C-alpha positions as CSV (number, residue, x, y, z in Angstrom):
1,X,0.0,0.0,0.0
2,X,1.5,3.3,-1.1
3,X,1.3,6.3,1.2
4,X,0.7,9.4,-0.7
5,X,1.1,12.7,1.1
6,X,-1.9,15.0,1.2
7,X,-1.7,18.2,-0.5
8,X,-2.4,21.5,1.4
9,X,-5.7,22.1,-0.3
10,X,-6.9,18.7,0.9
11,X,-6.4,19.8,4.5
12,X,-8.4,22.9,3.8
13,X,-11.2,20.9,2.3
14,X,-11.2,18.5,5.2
15,X,-11.4,21.5,7.6
16,X,-14.3,23.0,5.7
17,X,-16.1,19.7,5.6
18,X,-15.6,19.3,9.3
19,X,-17.0,22.8,10.1
20,X,-19.9,22.1,7.8
21,X,-20.7,18.9,9.6
22,X,-20.5,20.7,12.9
23,X,-22.9,23.4,11.6
24,X,-25.3,20.8,10.4
25,X,-25.1,18.8,13.6
26,X,-25.1,21.7,16.3
27,X,-26.7,25.1,16.7
28,X,-26.8,27.9,19.2
29,X,-30.0,29.4,20.6
30,X,-29.7,33.1,21.5
31,X,-31.3,34.7,24.6
32,X,-34.8,36.0,23.9
33,X,-35.4,33.4,21.2
34,X,-36.5,29.8,20.9
35,X,-35.6,27.3,18.1
36,X,-37.7,24.6,16.7
37,X,-35.6,21.7,15.3
38,X,-37.0,19.1,12.9
39,X,-34.7,16.1,12.7
40,X,-34.4,14.0,9.5
41,X,-36.6,11.5,11.1
42,X,-39.4,14.1,11.3
43,X,-39.2,14.5,15.1
44,X,-39.7,18.0,16.4
45,X,-37.8,19.5,19.3
46,X,-37.9,23.0,20.8
47,X,-34.9,24.6,22.4
48,X,-36.1,27.4,24.8
49,X,-32.9,28.1,26.9
50,X,-29.9,30.0,25.5
51,X,-26.9,27.8,24.4
52,X,-25.8,24.9,22.1
53,X,-28.2,22.2,21.1
54,X,-27.9,19.1,18.8
55,X,-29.4,19.7,15.4
56,X,-28.4,16.4,13.8
57,X,-28.7,17.5,10.2
58,X,-32.2,18.7,10.9
59,X,-34.0,21.9,9.8
60,X,-34.4,24.8,12.3
61,X,-36.8,27.7,12.7
62,X,-36.1,30.6,15.1
63,X,-38.9,32.4,16.9
64,X,-38.9,35.4,19.2
65,X,-40.0,34.8,22.8
66,X,-42.0,38.1,22.9
67,X,-43.5,40.0,19.9
68,X,-44.3,43.7,20.2
69,X,-47.0,45.3,18.0
70,X,-46.2,49.0,17.8
71,X,-49.1,50.9,16.2
72,X,-48.3,54.2,18.0
73,X,-47.8,57.6,16.3
74,X,-44.1,57.8,17.3
75,X,-41.8,55.8,15.2
76,X,-44.6,53.9,13.5
77,X,-43.1,54.4,10.0
78,X,-40.8,51.8,8.6
79,X,-40.3,48.1,8.3
80,X,-40.5,45.4,11.0
81,X,-37.5,45.6,13.3
82,X,-36.2,42.8,15.4
83,X,-39.2,41.4,17.2
84,X,-41.6,44.3,16.5
85,X,-44.4,44.8,14.2
86,X,-44.8,48.4,13.2
87,X,-47.9,50.1,11.8
88,X,-49.1,53.6,11.5
89,X,-52.1,53.0,13.8
90,X,-55.1,50.7,13.3
91,X,-58.0,51.9,11.1
92,X,-61.4,51.3,12.6
93,X,-65.1,52.0,11.8
94,X,-67.5,53.0,14.5
95,X,-71.2,52.1,15.0
96,X,-72.4,55.3,13.4
97,X,-70.3,54.7,10.2
98,X,-67.6,57.2,11.2
99,X,-64.0,56.1,10.7
100,X,-60.9,56.8,12.7
101,X,-57.5,55.5,13.7
102,X,-56.4,54.0,17.1
103,X,-52.9,54.2,18.3
104,X,-51.1,52.2,20.9
105,X,-48.8,49.3,21.8
106,X,-49.1,45.7,22.8
107,X,-46.8,42.8,23.7
108,X,-47.4,39.1,23.1
109,X,-45.5,36.2,24.7
110,X,-45.3,32.9,22.9
111,X,-46.0,29.7,24.8
112,X,-43.4,28.2,27.1
113,X,-44.2,24.5,26.6
114,X,-43.0,22.3,23.8
115,X,-46.3,20.8,22.7
116,X,-48.0,24.1,22.2
117,X,-45.0,25.7,20.5
118,X,-44.8,22.7,18.1
119,X,-48.5,23.1,17.3
120,X,-47.9,26.8,16.6
121,X,-44.9,26.0,14.5
122,X,-46.8,23.4,12.5
123,X,-49.7,25.9,11.8
124,X,-47.6,29.0,10.9
125,X,-44.1,27.6,10.0
126,X,-42.2,30.8,10.7
127,X,-42.1,33.9,12.9
128,X,-43.2,36.3,10.2
129,X,-46.4,34.3,9.6
130,X,-47.1,34.3,13.4
131,X,-46.6,38.1,13.4
132,X,-48.6,39.0,10.4
133,X,-51.3,36.2,10.1
134,X,-52.0,35.8,13.8
135,X,-50.9,38.7,16.0
136,X,-51.7,41.5,13.6
137,X,-54.9,40.0,12.4
138,X,-56.4,39.2,15.8
139,X,-55.4,42.7,17.2
140,X,-56.9,44.6,14.3
141,X,-60.1,42.5,14.2
142,X,-60.6,43.1,17.9
143,X,-60.1,46.8,17.5
144,X,-62.7,47.0,14.8
145,X,-65.2,44.9,16.8
146,X,-64.7,47.1,19.8
147,X,-65.2,50.3,17.6
148,X,-68.5,48.8,16.3
149,X,-69.9,48.7,19.8
150,X,-69.9,52.5,20.2
151,X,-70.3,55.7,18.2
152,X,-67.6,58.0,17.2
153,X,-68.8,60.6,19.7
154,X,-68.8,58.0,22.5
155,X,-65.3,56.9,21.6
156,X,-64.2,60.5,21.4
157,X,-65.7,61.7,24.7
158,X,-67.0,59.2,27.2
159,X,-65.9,55.6,26.4
160,X,-62.2,55.7,25.9
161,X,-61.5,53.7,29.0
162,X,-64.2,51.2,28.1
163,X,-62.7,51.0,24.5
164,X,-59.3,50.0,25.9
165,X,-60.9,47.5,28.3
166,X,-63.1,45.8,25.7
167,X,-60.3,45.8,23.1
168,X,-57.7,44.1,25.4
169,X,-60.4,41.6,26.6
170,X,-61.2,40.5,23.0
171,X,-57.6,40.3,22.0
172,X,-56.6,38.2,24.9
173,X,-59.7,36.0,25.5
174,X,-61.7,36.0,22.2
175,X,-64.2,38.1,20.4
176,X,-67.5,39.0,22.1
177,X,-70.8,37.5,21.0
178,X,-73.1,40.3,20.0
179,X,-76.8,40.7,19.5
180,X,-78.9,43.5,18.0
181,X,-80.9,45.9,20.1
182,X,-83.5,48.3,18.9
183,X,-83.0,51.9,20.0
184,X,-84.9,55.1,19.3
185,X,-82.8,58.1,18.2
186,X,-83.8,61.7,17.5
187,X,-82.6,63.1,14.2
188,X,-81.1,66.5,14.7
189,X,-82.0,67.8,11.1
190,X,-85.6,66.8,11.1
191,X,-86.3,66.3,14.8
192,X,-87.8,62.9,13.9
193,X,-87.4,59.8,16.1
194,X,-86.1,56.8,14.2
195,X,-85.7,53.2,15.4
196,X,-82.5,51.4,14.4
197,X,-80.8,48.2,15.5
198,X,-77.3,48.4,17.0
199,X,-75.0,45.6,18.1
200,X,-74.5,45.1,21.9
201,X,-72.5,42.6,23.9
202,X,-74.3,39.4,24.9
203,X,-73.9,38.5,28.5
204,X,-74.2,35.1,30.1
205,X,-76.1,34.0,33.2
206,X,-73.0,34.7,35.3
207,X,-73.1,38.4,34.1
208,X,-69.9,38.1,32.1
209,X,-69.6,38.7,28.3
210,X,-70.0,35.6,26.2
211,X,-66.9,35.2,24.0
212,X,-65.8,33.1,21.0
213,X,-62.8,30.8,21.3
214,X,-59.6,32.7,21.4
215,X,-56.8,31.9,18.9
216,X,-54.3,33.3,21.4
217,X,-55.5,30.9,24.1
218,X,-55.4,28.0,21.7
219,X,-51.8,28.7,20.9
220,X,-50.8,29.7,24.5
221,X,-50.0,33.3,23.6
222,X,-50.4,35.8,26.4
223,X,-51.0,39.5,26.1
224,X,-48.8,41.8,28.2
225,X,-48.7,45.6,28.4
226,X,-51.7,46.4,26.2
227,X,-52.3,50.1,26.0
228,X,-54.1,52.6,23.7
229,X,-52.4,56.0,23.6
230,X,-54.6,58.1,21.2
231,X,-57.5,58.2,18.8
232,X,-57.9,60.1,15.5
233,X,-61.2,60.7,13.8
234,X,-62.2,61.7,10.3
235,X,-62.7,65.4,9.7
236,X,-66.5,64.9,9.2
237,X,-66.7,63.2,12.6
238,X,-64.7,66.0,14.3
239,X,-66.9,68.7,12.7
240,X,-70.0,66.8,13.8
241,X,-68.6,66.4,17.3
242,X,-67.6,70.0,17.4
243,X,-71.2,71.1,16.4
244,X,-72.7,68.9,19.0
245,X,-70.3,70.2,21.5
246,X,-71.1,73.7,20.7
247,X,-74.8,73.0,20.8
248,X,-74.3,71.2,24.1
249,X,-72.2,74.0,25.4
250,X,-74.9,76.4,24.3
251,X,-77.5,74.4,26.1
252,X,-75.3,74.2,29.2
253,X,-74.7,77.9,29.0
254,X,-78.4,78.6,28.6
255,X,-79.2,76.4,31.5
256,X,-76.4,78.0,33.5
257,X,-77.7,81.5,32.5
258,X,-81.3,80.4,33.4
259,X,-80.1,78.9,36.7
260,X,-78.1,82.1,37.3
261,X,-81.2,84.2,36.5
262,X,-83.2,82.0,38.8
263,X,-80.7,82.3,41.6
264,X,-80.5,86.0,41.0
265,X,-84.3,86.2,41.2
266,X,-84.3,84.1,44.4
267,X,-81.5,86.3,45.7
268,X,-83.5,89.4,44.8
269,X,-86.6,88.0,46.4
270,X,-84.7,87.0,49.5
271,X,-83.0,90.4,49.5
272,X,-86.5,92.0,49.2
273,X,-87.8,89.9,52.0
274,X,-84.7,90.9,54.0
275,X,-85.3,94.6,53.2
276,X,-88.9,94.3,54.2
277,X,-88.0,92.6,57.4
278,X,-85.3,95.2,58.0
279,X,-87.8,98.0,57.3
280,X,-90.4,96.3,59.5
281,X,-88.1,95.9,62.4
282,X,-86.8,99.4,61.8
283,X,-90.3,100.7,62.0
284,X,-91.0,98.5,65.0
285,X,-87.9,99.8,66.6
286,X,-88.9,103.4,65.8
287,X,-92.4,102.6,67.2
288,X,-90.9,101.1,70.4
289,X,-88.6,104.1,70.6
290,X,-91.5,106.5,70.1
291,X,-93.5,104.7,72.8
292,X,-90.5,104.8,75.1
293,X,-90.0,108.5,74.3
294,X,-93.8,109.2,74.9
295,X,-93.7,107.3,78.2
296,X,-90.6,109.2,79.0
297,X,-92.2,112.5,78.1
298,X,-95.3,111.5,80.0
299,X,-93.3,110.6,83.0
300,X,-91.4,113.9,82.7
301,X,-94.7,115.8,82.3
302,X,-96.2,114.0,85.3
303,X,-93.0,114.7,87.3
304,X,-93.1,118.4,86.2
305,X,-96.9,118.6,87.0
306,X,-96.2,117.1,90.4
307,X,-93.4,119.5,90.8
308,X,-95.7,122.4,89.7
309,X,-98.3,121.2,92.2
310,X,-95.8,121.0,94.9
311,X,-94.4,124.4,93.9
312,X,-97.9,125.8,93.8
313,X,-98.7,124.3,97.2
314,X,-95.4,125.6,98.4
315,X,-96.2,129.0,96.9
316,X,-99.6,128.9,98.6
317,X,-97.9,128.0,101.9
318,X,-95.4,130.8,101.3
319,X,-98.2,133.2,100.3
320,X,-100.2,132.1,103.4
321,X,-97.1,132.6,105.5
322,X,-96.5,136.0,103.9
323,X,-100.2,136.9,104.4
324,X,-100.0,135.8,108.0
325,X,-96.7,137.7,108.3
326,X,-98.4,140.8,106.6
327,X,-101.4,140.5,108.9
328,X,-99.1,140.2,111.9
329,X,-97.0,143.0,110.6
330,X,-100.1,145.1,110.0
331,X,-101.3,144.4,113.4
332,X,-97.9,145.1,114.8
333,X,-97.8,148.4,112.9
334,X,-101.4,149.2,113.9
335,X,-100.5,148.5,117.5
336,X,-97.3,150.3,117.1
337,X,-99.0,153.3,115.4
338,X,-101.7,153.2,118.0
339,X,-99.0,153.0,120.7
340,X,-97.0,155.8,119.1
341,X,-100.2,157.9,118.6
342,X,-101.3,157.2,122.1
343,X,-97.8,158.0,123.3
344,X,-97.7,161.3,121.4
345,X,-101.2,162.1,122.4
346,X,-100.3,161.6,126.0
347,X,-97.1,163.6,125.6
348,X,-99.0,166.4,123.9
349,X,-101.7,166.2,126.4
350,X,-99.2,166.4,129.1
351,X,-97.2,169.5,127.9
352,X,-99.9,170.9,125.5
353,X,-97.9,169.8,122.5
354,X,-95.2,172.2,123.4
355,X,-92.4,170.4,121.6
356,X,-94.3,170.2,118.4
357,X,-95.4,173.8,118.6
358,X,-91.9,174.9,119.3
359,X,-90.5,172.9,116.4
360,X,-93.2,174.4,114.1
361,X,-92.5,177.9,115.4
362,X,-88.8,177.5,114.9
363,X,-89.3,176.3,111.3
364,X,-91.5,179.3,110.6
365,X,-89.1,181.7,112.2
366,X,-86.3,180.3,110.1
367,X,-88.3,180.7,107.0
368,X,-89.2,184.3,107.9
369,X,-85.5,185.0,108.7
370,X,-84.4,183.7,105.4
371,X,-87.1,185.8,103.6
372,X,-86.2,189.0,105.5
373,X,-82.5,188.4,104.9
374,X,-83.0,188.5,101.2
375,X,-84.8,191.9,101.4
376,X,-83.1,195.3,100.9
377,X,-84.2,197.3,103.9
378,X,-82.1,200.4,103.1
379,X,-82.8,201.9,99.6
380,X,-79.8,202.4,97.4
381,X,-81.3,205.7,96.0
382,X,-83.1,207.9,98.3
383,X,-85.1,210.8,97.0
384,X,-86.8,213.4,99.2
385,X,-86.7,213.3,102.9
386,X,-85.7,210.3,105.1
387,X,-88.1,207.7,106.3
388,X,-87.5,205.0,108.9
389,X,-87.6,201.5,107.5
390,X,-86.4,199.5,110.5
391,X,-89.6,200.0,112.5
392,X,-91.7,198.8,109.5
393,X,-89.7,195.6,109.3
394,X,-90.0,195.1,113.0
395,X,-93.6,195.6,112.8
396,X,-93.9,193.0,110.1
397,X,-92.0,190.5,112.1
398,X,-94.0,191.1,115.1
399,X,-97.2,190.8,113.3
400,X,-96.0,187.5,111.8
401,X,-95.0,186.2,115.1
402,X,-98.3,187.0,116.6
403,X,-100.1,185.3,113.7
404,X,-97.9,182.2,114.1
405,X,-98.4,182.1,117.8
406,X,-102.1,182.2,117.3
407,X,-102.0,179.5,114.7
408,X,-100.0,177.4,117.0
409,X,-102.0,178.5,120.0
410,X,-98.7,179.1,121.6
411,X,-98.5,181.5,124.5
412,X,-95.1,183.0,124.1
413,X,-95.4,185.0,127.2
414,X,-93.5,184.1,130.3
415,X,-95.8,182.9,133.0
416,X,-94.9,184.0,136.4
417,X,-95.2,182.0,139.5
């Protein structure tokens, strides 16, 4: 047997073949992924944990552990990236025919047991099919079924929280069974009342919604982190909502104005009642004050009258006292006069009223003397012979003295013993 040395390219080929055999026989599962291996015998095996696994010349398919469906406004443009489905929102149609777009995010975890994962692999064959044909389809269908349970206006204003709740429940647990319900609605344009049938959720005897079988439950897929972030509506719907809102605001404003007017009327009425009561009590107070003043004046008048009576009585007493004093004084004066007269009479009777006569005589003599003193007894011019004037004056004096003595009945002569 001849030994032929191998050439260098033979070593290279052997090395490549060895590496290729290793590649066909072994694989590496990355973290966050699981690998389904189909051996040449047709047996399927799922590698969940990270690391090396035996492939044995079989076929492999890699799946993500968690899928993210990003239908939010931010970063929604572009192709699928890594384990994410990206969409520019989900278009929906509401019960009233209006259209719109719902934005949000949701995460979906694939099953963790081999049997369910193998069934999922058999049905969809690859991760793209799971993302597009299962996750996207179920999510968008649930969104539209939820939108069909309410009007655009309800989704816009009052049922956003319910929209999120119903949508998540249908995505995770299956679509709701619905039934038609007749409702009467008023048409704004014609003010007519029309009857129409609308879909509503059908509830079981336990009070919970009746739901169809869930694809996600069948394949062991769990929904995590479901959230709706925003809603967009067509312009027609927004205008209609705006008009209704303006009308509603007008009604609310009118009601508020009416209520304000009513409150103002009540306030005015209460203020009027208050003013009436204030005036009434003011008048009552004035009346009471007037009564008090009248009683006070009455009491003062009575007091003054009593004082006047007392003063009058006192005046009467004083007048009586004065009268008695005057009477006593009169009597005193009369008695005194009678006494003085009697005294003088007795004195005059005793001496013949000599003192009085002398006083009278003296007064007369003084008057005569004054009169004679003023006379010119000696003439300043003398014509003819002389005539004695002194005797004439003496004669006059003597004559006057005699006359006075007679009038006084005074004997001017000196009586001898």
